[in-house]
N, C-alpha and C positions, 0 to 999 in steps of 0.2 A: 575328771572332766567329762561331762555328759553332753554329747552333740546330737542334734536332731538333723537327719537328712531331709532337706527340702528337695524332692525329686524333680518337681515341675511338670507341667502338663505335657510338653513336647517329649521329654525323656520317658515319662510314664507311658505315653501312647505310642511313641515311635522308636525311641532309643533307650530301652530299658538297660542295655549293656553299659551305658554311661553311668547310670545310677548304681548298678552292681559294682562297677569298677571304682566308683567313689568310695563305697563302703569298704571294699577290699583294701584299697589304698590306706584309708584312715585307720582301719583296724590293724593293718600291718605296722602302722606308726604308733600303735598303743592307745588309740582313741576309742572310747566306748561310743558306739553309734546306735541310735534308735531311729525307727521310722514311724512317726505318728500317723496312724491310719486316717485321722480326721482331716488331714491336709487336702486341699483341692487347688483350684486355680488362684493365683495371686491377684487376679483382676486386671492385669495389664491390657488384654485385648479390649475389654469394656471401657477402661479409662481412656485408652488411646483413641477410641472412636467417639468420645464425648459423653459416655454414659457414667458420669461420676456417681450419681445416686445409686445406680445399680452395682457399682463397685464397692460401696460401703459395707454391705454384708460380708463380702469376701475379706475385707480388712479385719473385721471382727473375728471371722472364722479362722483366718490365718494366725492372728495373735493368740487365740485360744488354743489352737492346735500345737503351737510351739511354746506355750507357757511352761516355765519350770526348767527349761534347758539352759545350760551355760552358753551354748552357741548354736546357731542355726546355719548350716553349711549347704550350699547348693552349687552344682556345676553349671551355673547359668548367670552370666553377668546381667542380662536384661531383667531377670526376675529380682535380683538383688537391687538393681537400680530402681525398679518399681517400688520396692519396699522403702528404700532409703530416701528417694527423691519425691515420690508421689504420695506415699502414705502420710507424711507430715503435711503436705498440701491439702489432702482430703480432710485431715483432722482440723487444720486451721480454718478451712472453709466452713466446715460444719459448725465450729465454734462461732465464727463471725456471723453465721445465719441464726444464731441463738438456739442451736440444737444440742447444746451441752458439750461436755469434754470427753465423752466415752471414746470417740474415734481418735482424738488426740492422745488419750491415755493408751489406747491400743497400739498406736504408732510408736509412742515413746518407749513402751516396754519391749518392742520388737526390734526397732532400728539398730540400737547399739550392739545387738547380739547376732546380727545377720551378716554373713560373710560369703563372698564368692570363693570357690575352692582354692584358687591359686593364692589369693591374699591370705586366706586362713593358714595355708601351709607356710607361707613366708613370714607373715606378720605375727601370727599367733603361736604357731609351733616353732618358728625360727629356723625353718629348713629350706634348703634349695636342692640338696641331694637326698632324694627319697628312696634310694636304692633301686631305681628302675633300670631296665635293660630293654633297648629297642634298637636293633642294628639296621637302621634304615635312614635314608635321606628324607628330611622333613622340612617343609616351609610353614611358617606360622602367620595366620591371618588374625589380627587383633580386631574383634568386633567393636562396633561403635559404642555400645553401652559400656563395655569394659574399658575402652580406650578413653572416651570423653566424659562419661558420667561417673565411673568409679575410679578412674585414674590408675588402672592396674599397672601401667608403665611397663617396666622390664621384668616384673615378677614371673609371668609365664615363660618368657625367654630364658630367664635364669634357671628355672626348673628344667626346661628342655635341654639347656646346655650341659646340665649335670647328669643327664641320662647316659648311661654307659652304652657305647656303640652308636649313638645317634649323631648324625651330621646335620646340623641346622643350617639351612640355606636361606639367605636373605630374600624376602619377597618384594619385588618392585611394586611401588605404589601401595605399600602395606596399609597405610593409614586411610586409604580411600574406602568408602562404604561398599559393601558387596551388593547392595541393592535390595536386600530382603526387607528389613524394617517392619516385620510383622504385617499389620494391616496395609502398610504402604505398598507391598507387593500385590495385594488384592486390588487396591484402588488405582494403582499406576503400573499395570503389568508390563507395558512396553518399556517404560523407563527402568523398572526393576530388572528386566531381562537384559537390557543393554548394559547396565552397571555390572550385573553378574558376569556377562561375557567379557568385560574388561578385566575383571578380577581373575577369571579362569585363564584368560590369555596370559596374564602376568604370572599366575601360579604355574602353568605348564612350562613357561619359559625358564623356570628354575631347574627343570629336570628332576625335581624331587619326586619320590614315590608317594609321599603323603602330604596332603594339605591339612594342617592341624588348626584347630580353633578351640575356644573355650565356651562357645555358645552353639548348641546343636541347631538352633533356628537358622543361623547363618550357614552352618554346614549342610543342613537339609536343602537349602537353596542352591548352594554351590555344588554339593554332591550330586544333586539331581541333574545339573547341567553337565557335570563330568560324565555321568553315566549315559546321558543321551548322546554325547559326542563319542562315546566309546573310548574315552581317554584312559591311559594306563594309570593315572593318578587316582588315589582314593582319599576321601575326606574322613577325618577321624578326630574325635574329641580328645583333648589333652589328658583327661582323667584316665582314659583307656591306655594311653602311652605310659603314664606315670604308674599305673597299676601293674604293668608288665614287668616281670623279673626273669632272670636267667632260669630259675626253677619253674616258673609258670609264665612262659613267654606268650605274648599276644601274637598270633600268626599274622 
């Protein structure tokens, strides 16, 4: 099984430890992982702000970068949702405009092979216990893309519940949006901050040491608010928890 890591822009620029943890975890599970250097942005920021035509070259580039791999795995539900939900729309729109099938073909080749990390672990590898060790209290925030667009459901929770030493604490209002929403936070900063404050209040009420999520874009938003408040809780991607073992624990 040849797997390509789709690191994503946020992880590459701000949270490289998450990409490293993803590779470490997959290789520990016997998966051959490669990092195609040609990968860039999936085009989500452009598409979400109405620049569909400007997104099209990124669809082509992404499909070419990940051609030939059995699976494309990424620790980002929002980027998987972009590929699965919006790439086909872009392809259909181009076809309807009489501009051929190349975008649709690029989408068709990539969509079935692209997986968010937790669904790849559970659905493809058939695992919930990945041999992780993380002796801390953790609460889990399901991001909107993973929850509503990908339907990740209980997959992340099942993985966390199987981690040795981890105590998973229920997050009140877990299904409420954290307020980041990519360009939403830029266009509507006051609303975004208010939604984030609600999420942080609920998270701190659990008494958990760690606020865990599967999207670093959400965790960047929430983690920043936690730091500005001087809160004792830290935000951490699920990949880093699952990569932690008794032999090589994450501090």
